[in-house]
N, C-alpha and C positions, 0 to 999 in steps of 0.2 A: 253552530248558531250564534249569531253576533249578539253580545249583552249591550244593554242600552248604555252602559257606563264606559264601554271600550272608546279609547281615543283613536282616531285615524292616524295612521304612521304613512308618510310620504315616503315611498320608495324610489320615485325619479320624478324629475321636473324639467321640463325643457320650454324654452321660449323660442318661437320661430316666428315666420312670416305671417302665420295666423293667429298668433297670440300664444297664451300660455297652455301646456298640456301637462297634465299631472297624473302620475299613477300612484295610488294609495293602497294601503291595507287597512281594514277595518274588521277587526277579529278575523273571520276566516274568509272574509269576502276581499276581492280586490276590485277596485273602483277607478274609473276614468273620469276625470274633472277637465273640462275646457274652458279657459276663460273664466273660471269661478263657477262654471254651470255643470252640474252633475249630468253626466251622459248616460252611464249604465255600470252595472256590476256584475259579477259572477254569481249572484244569488238564486237565479232562475233559468232563465233563456227560454222560457215558453214563448214569448213574443217573437224573438228572433226565429226560433223553429217554425213558428206559424208563418212568418213572413215567407220563408222559403218554401214551406209545403203549399200554402195559398197559391203562391205564384205558379207552382208546378201543377197544382190540381186545376187551375184555371186554363192551362193549355190545352190544346185540341188532341192530345194523344200522341203528337209526334214524337219519333224516336231520338233518344239521346239530345234532349234540348239543352243549348248552352245558355249559362246564366251569368250576368253580370251583377255583382254585389257592391253597391256603394256603401263604403265603410267597413273597415275591419273590425274596429270596436274591441270587445272582449273575445272575439272569434267564434261566437256560438253560431252565427248564421253560415260561415264558412265550414264549421265542423260538421253541422247538420247536412249542408249541401254534400260534402265530400262523403259522408255516411250514407248517401242514397246513390246506389250504382245507376239510377235511370238517369241521372243529370250527364251530360256530356262535358263541355270545357266549363271550368268554373273560373272566373275571372274577378278578382277583388281589387278596386280603386281605394287606396287609402292615401290622403295627402301628408299625414304626419308620420315623418320618418322613425320618431321615437315609437309610436304605436307598433309599427313594423318591427322594429328591434326588440320591443317587449314580448313579441310573438316569436321571433326567430331565435333568440337565446336570452330571454329573459322570463319574469315571473308568469307570463300569460302563455309560455310554450306547453304547458301542460294542458292547456284548451285545445291547442291548435297544431301540435305537432304531427299528428297523423294526417291531417288535412294539407298541411304544408308539404308534407312528402308525398302526397297524391299527385301523380303525373298529369292529372286533369287541372290542378291548381296552378294558376298564375297571379301573383300579386304585382300590381302596377302603383308606383308611387306617383300620384298625381292628383290635383284638384278635379273632382268629379264634374264639377260645371265645365271647366274646360275640357275635360276628357270627352264628354257626350257631345260636345260642340265640335270637337276636332278629329276624333277618330274616325277611320274608315271601316272599323270593325262592326259587326252586326250580331245581335243575340236574340234568342226567344224569349227572355224574361230579364227584366231589370228590377232588382230588389234594392231599394233606398232606405238605409238607416244611418244617416248621417246627421241628424238632427232629432230632437225631441218632438218634431212635427212641423207641418207646412206653416203654423203659425208662430214656431217657438224654435227659432234658428239658432244654432250656435255662434254664427258669425253673420253680419248683414250681408255678406256676398252670397250666401246661400239663398236669399230671399227669391231670387231671380229664377232659381230651380223650379219652384212651385207656381210661377206666373205663366201666361201663355207661352212666351218665348222659351222658357226652360223645359216646359213640357213638349213643346216642338222638338227640342233636341233630343229629349228622351225617346220621343216617337221615332226619330230618326235613327237610333242605334237598335230599334226594335224592328225584327222581321215581320211581315204580315201576319196577323194573328197573335203576335207576341204580348205579352203580359206586362204591366207595370204595376208593382206591388211597393205601396209607401207606408212604412211603419208611423205611427203617431201615439203619443201619449194622451191624445184625446180626439173624438170624432169632430169632423169639420163638414158641415153641409155645404158651406162655401167652397171648399177645396173640392168636392164633388161637382159642383157647378162649374168650376174652372176646368176640370178634366173633361167633362162633356163639351163644353165650349171650346176646348183644344182638339176635338174631334174623336177622343176616345169613345169606346162603346163598352157595355155590359159594365158600367160603373156601379161598384157596390163596397160596403164596408163590413168587415168581419171583426167581431170583438174579441178580445182576449181578456178572459175572467182575471180579475184580481181580488184580493182579500177584502179590500174596502177601497171606497173611493170611485172615480170615473174609471171605467176599464180602459185598457190600452186598445188600440185598433190597427188594421191593416187595410189601407184603401188600395182597391184593385180596379184596375181598367185594362181594357184589351185594344190595341191598334187595330183598325179595321184592315181587311185584306183577305 
């Protein structure tokens, strides 16, 4: 348990094309900070697990569905997907080489080592916005966890991912009946409307219970087909 008086200790800091990314330890927790904005830590992982499970449960029972995870983060989503033998290929797109390094041979290896060793797993170092616009690959599920939500992005470049053109790119990498799952620190009725206007169906929001405050959510939508 982390005491309130503990002082965070910076373990690593990198300046890159997308700004500053920091890994720090706060008591027993590891935290990722991007451009001064807290992204996530190793305190729980319920949200990340729900993101993956909600996407799989929304699928139509197809065998060994392939999943694309946007954002490696602290590795909870990847680890949870790899622990589920029902998934087929597991592809993770992460634009920060420092984050990938923290998982391969750094402090976060304890979370993701087994998942990285899984033959189904592929890590792609790329910007997700660029990837969904340029890749020829397709998936059954796309799980997005690269921001604090559609209205609270880490960098301005990510804003377009949640706009109609960005959602059209997400739909392009999804197979017919594929599921888009987007993690958010707060619900957004406006984003639900944007999903519907972009042609997605079965749009809904699942809440992630928290001890206090507004619950985290996962926005879900299905590509027609």
